[in-house]
C-alpha angles and dihedrals in degrees: 000000000000119000123220129211116191126184134188111280099247133115126220115263118263120270115263115196110245127208113286090235091060092050093050093079096044125106112291091346126149144141122258102181119101122191130193141170135210133208114263090225097055117082114241114250117246109269118251111239109253118232117258109273114223116228117271116262124219130192137174108287097202106107146129129236131200122214125212092252095057096264115138128207129195132192115206133172113226139171122046145304118358089206089063093040090246092127114103121191111218134194121215130181138197118198121225112278093018130107093198126096124211132201109241104159107161110254131231103040131088107244102188090114094061141260127261118191141182135194124198119241086243130032135029103276130122126190121202128194122195114219110228118269138153093035100318117137097187136053118248114212134216125195127190133182098177105062095275100305091118131020133204118211127235142162137230103189094212138047116283114225122267096245127103094240098048090120131053128188134189150091091043093302142093134208128200130191111209129212092249092055097260120133122216131190134196142165114259087228089080103271119150123272117258133190118265095171132005120224110287093011096116091045091048095054121096090253093048091050090051089053093040091225113217096179144342113253110177148359128212142160129237121231088265093051100257112148117243124198125194129203146175113248131210093201108088120244098020124117106204113221119141142186130197117270111185106294093345141045135258134201118256099157126135123267116221097180115210094359089076100031114128094005130103112238131212121190099221098177133026114173141158118245123211125239111275118243127228128224091278091055095250122135112256116234125260095000101117116105149115134295125202128193114207129196114201117192127356141259120004090345095057121118133192130224130182122213132190132196134176095194105031090248114064116056138192113208127205125225113274120268118211103233098188093199143342126001102229096185140344140188146170141228177047095128114325098340126116136182138198134197111213136192114274096043094289125148128183137181136194122199100208144279112357094017128113127228114271124208116228127210111272106283120237119279112278095025110157101164140028123205127190123214133219094249095054096268124137128210130199117208113206121189125201118166107306097344127090112195121195123210128186125210109238129213088254090060098251129119116243123193112240105168146008121204122195108213119205097240117161109196112218093024092114097055 
């Protein structure tokens, strides 16, 4: 029998920029702007030519994430037209061992621009960045360690990129990919953000030139805390994933041999995966790592490949999946699994290294996100206006409704 969760019909108040001094002590907050002045009598030095800045990359933000403790998160857009700012991005969570989802969108900030979130490979935390909307030029942050019951506030004094893996969290540090292609890093203890890579720096490196970077698509962290940066490449057959190398960057992406030959490759996802757990519920050793989702080619000829690594260097690549069109949404977890929603009502999953892609029964109408459970279950989250309906895939291969959540969306409240 389907469950129902109803909440008061009210929206969080709009974000009001607070003084920078107040933001400095918040979780993961820090200023990024530098100012300077020069004497009027001294001639200005000749400007140094800036490196070419690749075009910004965007990707569907709807996704699901799995934490190390079995908690699952989902980001879904609800409401109405984005052009009229009647779209509201919502965050839901499902605790370990539960079949019920709960609305936990951080309050106090307009979220029409989209939400980007990251979970660490170990621990219970989640960090959320709000993409700018309604006149904002920066991205407020919210961090929780208790499943979304309480939130700490932070500030990224710039616009986070419009890709689902623009944030990475783990090992006491955070990474953020900005809309202009810069990469920032900070300690989760509240230290200020500092520049890891200027706009165009990865593309200007020898490895970036070899790849012919057209845009950065994701950031992540290895199990040892090494930053990983993903890109789309113009040079056929190259999967662009990079790690810092002194003051520059070096390639560390997977090679798929003939499966990528002659095709341009875009890394559309790059995530951490949590350590798997055995039957006793204990974390298995040496199983934390990173998963990448690669798109080779474009349009109807595009194909998808998943790749996994435990050290950021050696990769295992899946067989190719003919995508036959647009990737509408994608996600990861638990463990090494991944899923994609494709045009035409198709849905596919892959369990991990050595596995092939598996087609799923056509998801229910309106499905925007899939989310796997620890016990092998799979949920489809379908949004319609202010209602989120949850379906679970049964052993018989049919979708059964398990929950309906009424979300307090007030159309017209953002105008």
